[in-house]
N, C-alpha and C positions, 0 to 999 in steps of 0.2 A: 496789514491786516493780521490780527491774531487768530490763528486757526489751528486747532488741535490735529486735524487730519494732515495738514502740511508739515507741522512740527514732527509728527510721527514718521512720515515718509523721509524726512531729512535727518532723522536721529541716528543714522549710521548703526542700525541694528545688526545683530548677528545673522538674522534671517529676515526675509521679506515680510512686509505687512500683509496679512491674510484678509482678503475682502470676499465676503460671501455673495456670490452672483445671484441676484434676485432673492437674496436671503439664502438660507440653507436649503437649496433646491433638491438635495438628495433626500431630505427628510421632512419636507413640508411643501405645500403648494406655493409655487413661485409668486413673488410680489404680493405677499399677504403679511399681516402682522404676525401670524403664526410662524412664517418663515424667518422673520426678523428675530423673534424670540429664540427660535431654534439656533440661529446663527450665533447669537450672543452666548447661548448655553454651550455651543460647540467650541467656543473660545476664539472665534473670529475677532479681529480688531475693528472691523467695519462691515457694513453690508451695502450692496449696490441695488438700486431700484430703477424702474422705468416709469416715466410720468407722461401722461397725455391729458388733454382737456375733454370733458364731456360737452354735449351740445350747449348746456347752460353755463359753461365756463368753470366747472369744478375740476381741479387737478386731481387725478386718480392714478393708481398704480396699475399699469398694464403694459406688456411688452409688444404684443401684436397690435396691428391696426384694428383687428376684429376681436370681438368678445367670444367668438365661437369655441376656440380651442380650450380655454380655461374656465368657461362657465357653462351654465345650462340655458343660455339665452335662446337657442334655437327651439328648445322645448317650452320654455316659459312664455316666449312670444311667438309661438307657432302660428303661421299664417300672416304674420306681420309683414307688410311690404318692405320693411327695412332689411329683411333677410335677403332680398334679391340683390341688394347692393353690397352684401357681405358682412352684415352685423357690425358695422363700424361703431366704435365707442363714441365717435363724434356725432353719431345720429341719435344718441340716447341722452336723456337728462339724468342727473345724479339720482333723483328719486327712483328711477327705473334701475339704474346700475346697482344701487345698494340692495336691491331685492334678489340679486343673482347669487347662485351657489357657486363659489369659487374654489371649492375643496374636493368635491366628489370625483371629479375627473382624475385627480392625482392618484387616487387609490383604486381606480377601476381595474377589475381583473383583465379587461380587454387591453389594458395598457394604453399606449399613445405617446406622442412626442413629449419628452421631458416628464413623464409620469414616473411614479415610484417603481413601477414594474420595469420600465425601460432602464432606469438607473440601477435596478437590482436590489432595491431596499424595501420593497413592499412587505416582505415577511418579517422585517426587522423593526417595523414601526411601532409595534405593540399597541398600547391603548390609543395612541395618536391616530392610528388607522381608523378606528371607530369614530373618533371626533371629526376627522376630515370627511367621513362618509355621511355625517348627519345632515348636511346641507346648511350648516350654521356658519361656515367660513365665508367671509365677504371680501369683495374688493375694497380696500381702504382708500380714503382720501390722503393726499399728501400731508394735510394738517394732522390727521390722526397718526400718520407714520412718523412725522417729525417729533410729535409729542411723545410717542413711544420711544423713539431713539434717545431723547433726553432722559426719559424715565429710566431707561436701561443703562445710562451713562455710556452710550455707544457713539460710533461715528458712521456717517452715511455718504455714499456717492450717489447723487441724484442725476440720472441720465434723462435728458430732454429728448422725447421721441418726436422728431419733427417730420411729420408725414404730409404729403400734398393735400390729403383730405382733412387734415387737422385744422383747428381754428387758430387764427392769429392771436397773439397775446400770451403765448405759453411762457416765454421768458419772464415777462413782467409779472404774471400771476404767480409763478414759482418764487420769484424774488420777494413778492409781497407776503407770501405764505411763510417763507423763512423768517422774514422780519417780524411777522405777527407772532410766531412761535418762539422767537428769540433763540434760534438754533444755529445762527450763522457760523459760530465757532466750531461746529461739529460737521459742517457740510462742505462737500466738494461737488461742483456741478460739471458734468461732461456732456458732450453732444457730438454726433457725426456731422451735423450741419454747423459748420463753424461760423456761419452768419448769425446763428442764435447766440453764440458766445460773444460775438461782436455787439449784439444788442444788449447783452448783460453789461458789457464794459461801458456802453453808452449810458445805460440806465444808472450806473453807479459813479459815473464820471464826476469828479469834484466832491464826492462824498465817500472818503475812505472807510468810514464806519459802516457803510452799506455794502462794501465790496465782499464778494464771496469768491474763493479760488476756483479757477476754471481748468478743465481738462480737455485736451484735443483727443477725440476718439477717431481711430483710423484703422481700416481693415486692409489697406494696401500700403506697400512700402513707400516711405517718404524720403526724398533727398534732403539731407540735413534736417532731421526731425526736431532737433533742439532749437535750431535757428527758426524754423517754421513756427514751432509752438510758442516760443518766447517773444520773438520779434514781429512776426507777421500777424499771428492771431492775438498775441498778448496774453496767453494762458500760462498757468503755472505748472501743469503736469501733462504728460503725454501717455495716452492709453492705447497701446498697440495690440493687435491680434498676434498670437504666437507665430502666425505665418509671416508677419512683418520682420521677424527675427530669424527666419529660415527654418522654422520647426517642421515644415513639410517639404523642404528642399531635397533635391536628389542627394546632396552630401550628407544631410542629417539622417535621411532614411537609410543610407548605406552604412553609416557609422555614427549612431546617435551618441554624441558627446558634446560637451560645452564648446569644444574647438570647432565643431561643425556649424554652430550658430553664428549669426552675423554680428561680430563684435563692433564693427564700425558704427552700427546704429547706437549702441550704448555709449561708445566713445564720444559721439557727437552730443548726446544728451548730457554726458558728464561735463563736457567743455562749456555747456551753457547752463549747468546746474539745474537741469529740469528732471525731476523724478519720473521714473518709468513704471507704469503699471501694465501688466500683460494679462490678456484674457484669451479664452476661458481655459484654464489649465486644470485638467482632471486626472492626469497621469502622475501618480505620486510614488514615493519610495526611492531607495538608492538607485542611481543610474536613470532616473525618470526625467521627463521634461521639467517637472517641478525642481528637481535637484539641479539640473543644468542651468535653468534660468536664475536660480538662486546663486550659483557659482558665477554666472555672467555678471551679476550685480543688479538685477531688477529690484527696485525698492518695494514694489507691491505686486502681488499675484492675485488674480480674481478667479475664483473657483466655485463650482457647484457643491463641492464637498469639503467644507472648511476643516472638519475634524480629521479627515484623511490627509489633508495637506499639512496640518499641524503635527500629525504623527511623523511625517517625513522629516520634520525639523528636529524631532526628538525632545 
């Protein structure tokens, strides 16, 4: 398969590929087109998004199972019985989801998880702060997102959010959307549920032109991550939390240095020629985790603050 994302990861760059986590989350509401544009403007090489299905099968961008944290669903649908089950996106049709305000929460003075106030960027947003507060920012569909990615000449990591409450058919629907938008050369698909990756392999078996590179997402340490990724799952990239490389180990906390990270992990990935992407890395600058992971040899780093990370690399 010809894929620009994989080519970039394997290009033996001086510094890691910078992937904007849910877009430029420091400066725009996560998982929105605005966050994608901001990530490109910040200089990121790619952006990462989360995808789920609505009740009527439309793939949309959303990280949480619930719409509550990042939209005004509880206010717009006040009294709706779906609130009792948690405002799951899988309980709403696209025509309902597209009416929701997905930007005001980000610039609220009260703050909140992953808001601009929590990130410390609220007062630096300038005119964008007013735009996000207008109520005009929307949850985008995957199709809108992929078309924007192509328009920006960008790369994208599509994470499949496989929740128990979600509808079946996510992998197939995402693949069909990629094909319809003719963006396969820009896309890398990852998932914590490695069965979804197996589904994608099955769907594209015998059709190399349909294949999209796959990434194993993992939050706990793996024995032989390279072997597991390439041979057992059949994926092309390994996406590990920083914890999987010892970033919060006793040794690293006592003496934060590249030598305190778990080199055996990256050695195994090197032996199997599997690129490593590490998430979510927001500590930048000399002597930071970003610096140490770059020295260790990670091919890609996923961050909420792409501009800050790029400044680290000079």
